[in-house]
N, C-alpha and C positions, 0 to 999 in steps of 0.2 A: 608552448605548445599544449593542446588536448591530453590530461591523463585522467584518470580516474581518481575518485575523491574515494576516501576512506567514508565511515558512519557518520564520525564527531564529523570531520571534516565538512562532512558535502551537509551538515545539519548548522555549522557554524556560517557556513556562506550563503545561506538565504533567509536564517531563524531574523534577520531586522528587513527582509522584505514582503511580510504576510507568508513564505511556504513554509513548508515542515517534511521534512526526511520521512517516507515510508516504505521499506521495501525496497527501494533500489531504485526509489521515483522520489521525485521534488511532486509537492502535489499544493494546491491554494484552492480556494474557491472563489465566485464573484457575485455577490451578490444583483441580480438584476429586475427590472421591473416590467418587464416582458420579453415573448420569444422576439420579438424581432432587437430589441436592447441585447438580448443574450447573441444574435447572431451578430450584430456592429461587435460586441466584443471579441466574438471570436474571431471576425474575419481580420479586426488589429493584430489581434494575436498575432495569424497565419502570417500578416505582413510585415510584423514587428522581427519575426523567427526569420523571416525571407528563404533564402534554400538550404537555412537547418529545420526548417518547419519537419520536413516528411519522415526526417531520421527522428527528431526527437520529440515532436510536440505535437500530444494527443487531447482532445479539446470534445467535451460531453457537456449538451445544451440542454437548460430545462426554462422555462416561463420565469421563472423565480432565482436561476444559477447558473453559474459556470463553471465546470469542473477544469481545473487546467493541471495537465502531467507533464513530465519532462522527465524524458531518460536517454541517452546514447542506446538505440536498439540497435545497433549491428556489436554490443558488448553491453549490453542487460545488466546496463549499470550508469551510474550517476556519472560526469563527466566534467571538470572545468567547464566547460560550452554551457553544459546544462546550467550550472550555477549564473553564469554571464547569461545566458540568455532570461532565466527567472528573476533577477533584476532589469532589463531591460523590457519584461513583459508588464513588468512591474507599474515601471515609468509612462510605460505606452498607456497604461490602463488608466494610469490617475488624470492622466489629458483627458482622458471621456468622461470623469467623473466620477470612475470607479475603484474601488478597493481591494486587493487581494483580504480575504481572512481565511487563516488555516483552521479556524475550530471546526467548523464540521465534516475537512474531510478522514475519512479515513478507509484501510481495506479490509475488506474482508478473504480468510481463505481458513479452507477445509482441511483439518490436518486425521488421515488416514493409521492408525495403528495394524501395523504389518508383522508377521515373525518372519517373511518373503518379500520383500518389495521386489526386485526384479521380475519376481513370478507373479504379482499383482497390475503392476504401471503400467503393463501393456495392456491390460482389460482397461483403465480408466482414463489413462490415452486413446483408446478407441472410440469407447460410447460415450462419451463426451465432446471429439474433434478435439480433443487437446493436442497443444506440443510442448517441448521441452522448451525453455529461454535460451537465447543466444549464446554458446559457449556452454552449459550446459543442462545437456540431455541425453545424461550416462543411466543406467539401469535402474538408480536410485534419487534422482533427479525428480524437483517440486513440476509440475505440468503447469502451464498458464493458457488459458482463453486465448488463441491469435488475436482475436479481434480487443480484446482489452475490455471484456463488457463482465464475465462472469467472475466467479473466486475461484482464487489459484487452487490447487491440490497439492500437499506434499506430507510425506509416511514417515511416518515415525518409527523407527526401531521397537518392536519386541523383545526382551530377552527367553522369554515362554507365555504359553499360552494363559489369558486371563479373563475366569469365569465371572459372569457378571457384572461385567463394566464396559463401557463407552466404547465404542473400536473406530469412532468416526466423532468429533466434537468441534465447534467454531474455534478458529482467532481470529481476533477483532485488533487489528493493527492500530493504534490513534495518534497522533504527535504525540511529544513526550510530555509535554506538558499540557495536554486535555487526560491523560491518564486517571490524575487522583480524583477529579473530576465524575471521571465515564465509573471507578472504582464503588466510590464513595453513593454513587447514584445506582448500582446493581445491589450492592448490600442494602441499602434503603429499602429496594424494592423487592425485599424478602432474600436476597442472594448467599451463597457461603462461604466466607474465603478455602479455600484447600490447602491450597502454599504460596507461600511468600518468597520462599527460598532463591528461589533466582529473577525476584523484581531488581531492579526495573524491565530487564529484557523479558518477563511475563509474569503474570498472575495468576493462578488457576483458581475460579470458583464454580460453584457448583449451582440450579436452582433448588428447591425444595424436594427435589423426586431425585436428588445426585448426579442428574444430567450434565456435563461440565462443559465451561466454557472459559476460553482463554482472552486477557488483555493485554497485548503485545504493544513493545515499544522497540528503537533502535537502542535506544542505552542500552550498557551491561553485555555487550557483546562484539567480539575482536574484529579489528579493524574501521 
């Protein structure tokens, strides 16, 4: 019977298949040599998922790679079926001489600090043409691009007005085993570690002028 997987369950279920769990999705990248090869890989992926493709699979084609993501869209979560489909896709693509490689996958979120989230959320929903996720469209819930192409927006509650502080910052969600490399690269590029007390859920970094960004993973969170 299909059931929703917890974060650790989702990660463990596909780690050996070349997929990674990121923000309620399973993702992988497939290197290709042309757009024609990318289309062939996408066609095989859709055929492999069969009748489950429309409700679970998303495909981004480029001349050099195909990015595949899996999520049970009616739940906005990863289920046992998504994990099963990931393994089936890995095997099917291997038959084409292609491999699933999670190292380059990531998801960008934009976080907006707010004193009154329900008061500002409708503005961002309207101006971006965004929507809530399935089962999560409350007055303080995140907003997502219905086409799945642009960054998600989430709202961080403020307890008091804070002058001279960023009200918007980037969250870059990466595979959990990619986070140390990404952190080291950001620091080597002149970044500064602001806080790591919530790691490995997230590390807060800043550039030389104090503009903040977070490297995030699924780890260190509930469920």
